[in-house]
C-alpha positions as CSV (number, residue, x, y, z in Angstrom):
1,M,111.8,75.1,101.2
2,D,115.0,78.1,103.1
3,A,116.7,80.3,100.6
4,Y,119.1,82.8,101.7
5,I,117.2,86.1,100.2
6,H,118.8,89.5,100.3
7,E,115.8,91.3,99.8
8,I,112.7,91.0,97.6
9,L,111.9,94.8,96.5
10,L,109.8,96.8,94.2
11,G,111.7,98.3,91.0
12,H,110.7,100.4,88.3
13,D,108.3,97.8,86.4
14,M,109.1,94.7,88.0
15,V,109.5,92.5,91.3
16,I,113.3,92.3,92.4
17,V,114.5,88.9,94.0
18,R,117.9,89.1,95.4
19,F,119.6,85.9,96.2
20,S,122.7,85.8,98.3
21,G,125.9,83.8,97.8
22,C,128.4,84.1,94.8
23,D,130.7,81.3,93.8
24,Y,132.6,84.6,92.2
25,R,134.7,86.8,93.9
26,C,135.2,89.4,91.3
27,P,137.6,91.9,92.6
28,N,134.8,94.8,90.6
29,C,131.7,93.5,92.2
30,N,129.4,96.2,92.8
31,T,127.2,93.9,95.0
32,P,129.8,92.8,97.9
33,G,127.5,92.7,100.6
34,L,125.7,89.3,98.4
35,V,128.7,87.3,97.9
36,E,128.2,85.1,101.3
37,F,125.1,83.6,102.1
38,Q,125.2,84.4,105.3
39,T,124.5,87.6,104.8
40,G,121.1,86.9,103.5
41,E,117.9,86.1,105.8
42,L,116.8,82.5,105.7
43,L,113.6,82.5,103.9
44,D,110.2,79.9,103.3
45,T,110.1,80.0,99.5
46,R,106.0,80.1,100.5
47,E,106.8,83.2,101.9
48,A,109.2,84.3,99.2
49,A,106.2,84.1,96.8
50,R,103.4,85.8,99.1
51,L,105.5,88.8,99.2
52,I,106.4,88.8,95.5
53,D,102.2,89.0,94.7
54,E,101.9,91.5,97.4
55,L,104.2,93.8,95.5
56,G,101.9,93.5,92.6
57,K,103.8,93.1,89.3
58,D,103.5,91.2,86.8
59,R,107.1,91.1,86.1
60,V,109.6,89.1,88.0
61,K,113.7,89.5,88.2
62,F,115.8,86.9,90.0
63,T,119.3,87.9,90.4
64,G,122.0,88.0,93.1
65,G,124.7,87.2,94.1
66,E,123.9,84.1,92.2
67,P,120.5,82.5,92.2
68,L,121.4,79.5,90.1
69,L,123.4,78.5,93.3
70,Q,120.1,77.9,95.1
71,R,118.6,76.5,92.4
72,Q,115.9,74.5,93.7
73,A,114.7,77.3,95.6
74,L,114.9,79.1,92.4
75,L,112.8,76.2,90.8
76,E,110.2,76.9,92.9
77,L,109.4,80.4,92.7
78,L,109.7,80.3,89.8
79,R,107.1,77.7,89.2
80,H,105.2,80.3,91.1
81,C,105.7,82.7,88.9
82,R,104.6,80.7,86.4
83,K,101.3,79.8,87.6
84,K,100.6,83.7,88.3
85,G,101.8,84.1,84.7
86,Y,104.7,86.7,85.5
87,R,107.1,87.3,83.2
88,T,110.6,86.1,84.3
89,I,113.6,87.2,84.4
90,V,117.0,85.5,85.7
91,D,120.5,87.3,86.1
92,T,123.4,85.1,86.0
93,N,126.8,84.3,85.4
94,A,126.3,81.3,83.7
95,S,128.5,79.1,85.8
96,K,126.0,76.3,86.7
97,P,125.3,74.6,83.0
98,E,122.9,71.9,84.8
99,A,120.7,74.8,86.3
100,V,120.8,76.6,83.2
101,Q,119.3,73.4,81.5
102,S,116.5,72.9,84.2
103,L,115.5,76.1,83.8
104,V,115.2,75.8,79.9
105,E,113.7,72.5,79.9
106,G,111.0,73.4,82.5
107,K,110.5,76.9,80.3
108,L,110.0,78.8,83.5
109,V,112.8,81.8,82.4
110,D,111.6,84.1,79.7
111,E,114.7,86.0,79.6
112,F,118.4,85.3,80.6
113,H,120.0,88.6,81.5
114,V,124.3,87.2,81.3
115,D,127.3,88.6,82.5
116,V,130.1,87.3,80.9
117,K,132.9,88.1,82.5
118,A,136.1,87.7,80.6
119,P,137.7,85.2,78.5
120,L,140.0,82.1,79.3
121,A,142.9,84.0,79.7
122,G,142.0,86.5,82.0
123,F,139.1,84.4,83.7
124,A,140.6,83.6,87.0
125,Q,141.7,87.3,87.8
126,A,138.4,88.5,86.9
127,T,136.8,86.2,89.0
128,K,138.6,85.0,91.8
129,A,136.3,81.9,91.5
130,G,139.3,78.9,90.8
131,T,140.2,76.7,93.5
132,F,142.8,73.6,94.5
133,F,139.8,71.6,93.8
134,K,138.3,73.2,90.4
135,P,140.6,75.5,88.5
136,A,139.4,78.5,86.7
137,A,139.6,76.9,82.7
138,E,137.3,74.1,84.5
139,L,135.3,76.7,85.6
140,F,135.3,78.6,82.5
141,N,134.5,75.3,80.3
142,E,131.3,75.0,82.2
143,F,129.9,78.7,81.5
144,K,130.9,77.8,77.8
145,E,128.7,75.1,78.5
146,S,125.5,77.5,79.8
147,L,126.1,79.5,76.4
148,K,125.8,75.9,74.4
149,I,122.3,75.5,75.7
150,L,121.2,79.5,75.6
151,E,122.4,79.4,72.1
152,K,120.4,76.3,71.3
153,N,117.2,77.4,72.8
154,Q,117.7,81.4,71.9
155,N,114.5,80.8,69.8
156,T,112.3,81.0,72.9
157,I,114.0,82.8,75.4
158,A,114.9,86.3,75.1
159,L,119.0,86.8,75.9
160,S,121.2,89.8,76.6
161,F,124.9,89.8,77.5
162,T,126.8,92.5,79.5
163,T,130.3,92.4,80.3
164,L,131.8,95.5,82.8
165,I,134.9,97.4,81.0
166,V,137.6,97.3,84.3
167,P,140.9,98.6,83.5
168,G,143.8,95.8,84.7
169,L,141.1,93.1,84.3
170,V,138.7,93.0,81.4
171,Y,140.0,96.0,78.8
172,K,142.2,95.0,76.0
173,K,141.2,94.3,72.7
174,E,142.3,91.2,72.6
175,D,139.7,90.3,75.7
176,L,136.8,91.4,73.8
177,L,137.6,89.6,70.5
178,E,137.5,86.5,72.1
179,L,134.9,87.1,74.3
180,A,132.9,88.1,70.8
181,R,134.1,84.9,69.4
182,L,131.9,83.0,71.9
183,L,128.6,85.5,71.3
184,Q,129.2,85.4,67.0
185,N,125.7,83.1,66.8
186,F,123.5,85.0,69.5
187,D,121.0,87.0,67.9
188,A,120.7,89.9,71.3
189,E,122.2,92.5,72.7
190,W,126.0,92.6,74.1
191,H,126.3,95.4,76.2
192,L,129.8,97.2,77.2
193,L,129.2,99.0,80.8
194,P,132.5,101.2,82.2
195,F,132.7,99.5,86.3
196,D,131.7,101.5,89.0
197,P,134.7,102.4,91.2
198,S,132.4,103.1,94.0
199,I,131.4,100.4,95.4
200,T,133.5,97.2,94.5
201,L,134.8,93.7,96.6
202,D,138.7,94.6,96.1
203,P,139.0,98.2,97.8
204,A,142.1,98.4,95.7
205,L,139.8,99.7,92.8
206,R,138.2,102.3,94.2
207,G,140.9,104.6,93.4
208,V,141.0,103.2,89.9
209,A,139.1,106.0,87.3
210,P,136.5,104.0,84.9
211,P,137.0,103.9,81.2
212,T,135.5,106.6,79.4
213,T,132.8,106.0,76.9
214,K,135.0,107.2,73.9
215,F,137.3,104.0,75.2
216,I,134.3,101.8,74.9
217,D,133.6,102.7,71.8
218,T,136.5,101.8,70.5
219,L,136.6,98.6,71.6
220,A,132.9,98.1,70.1
221,G,134.5,99.3,66.8
222,F,137.0,96.5,66.9
223,I,134.7,94.2,68.1
224,R,131.6,95.4,65.0
225,K,135.1,95.3,62.3
226,E,135.7,91.9,63.1
227,Y,132.6,90.1,64.0
228,P,129.6,92.1,62.5
229,N,127.0,89.8,63.1
230,V,127.4,90.5,67.0
231,N,125.3,93.1,68.5
232,V,127.2,94.6,70.3
233,L,126.1,98.4,72.3
234,V,128.0,101.1,74.4
235,G,125.5,101.5,77.4
236,Q,122.6,100.2,79.0
């Protein structure tokens, strides 16, 4: 089976597999070269598995782009990793609940790292994902379905969440409190990070100053006050 894969490389302590293609068009995306499928090489999954093995690490992270968009190829590579005894990590926007369900049922993922983009009120603007055929509200509901699946299985899967604080898109106290409400039943870290204006999909954001640590600390304080059970952290 072929998959659009941008690169397979050696990270600090793991192999990183970057899939091309994403269903979101977030203006602040810091991997704009991975948004389109065709920017990646069409690679046979058997060759990809060989390259993973050659790099010689026992942890493999699948990221993108959005790896869940190429579910069958991802499943094949995850099964290969399971046979080899590698620990597996999937970075995802969790937009495809049926794919999340198949990975969970197959016991193929040790860790899910989930990008939490925006609450419903700002989801269309933050992701640019809505279309005539599938509006942003429906896409947001699919994200929530993925969260429900992960919540039910959080005792067997390690989870972490990340939200980028982006002036003009995701930055208001109300935004973060609404997201905290969605995450309040998870025993997982939720990292608030400043967006990086040096590389964005929308060039207009490259002149926008990122939020300060003090500003993000203030948002985290609001969350801790309203949702003391949410393990919100500032930074990685």
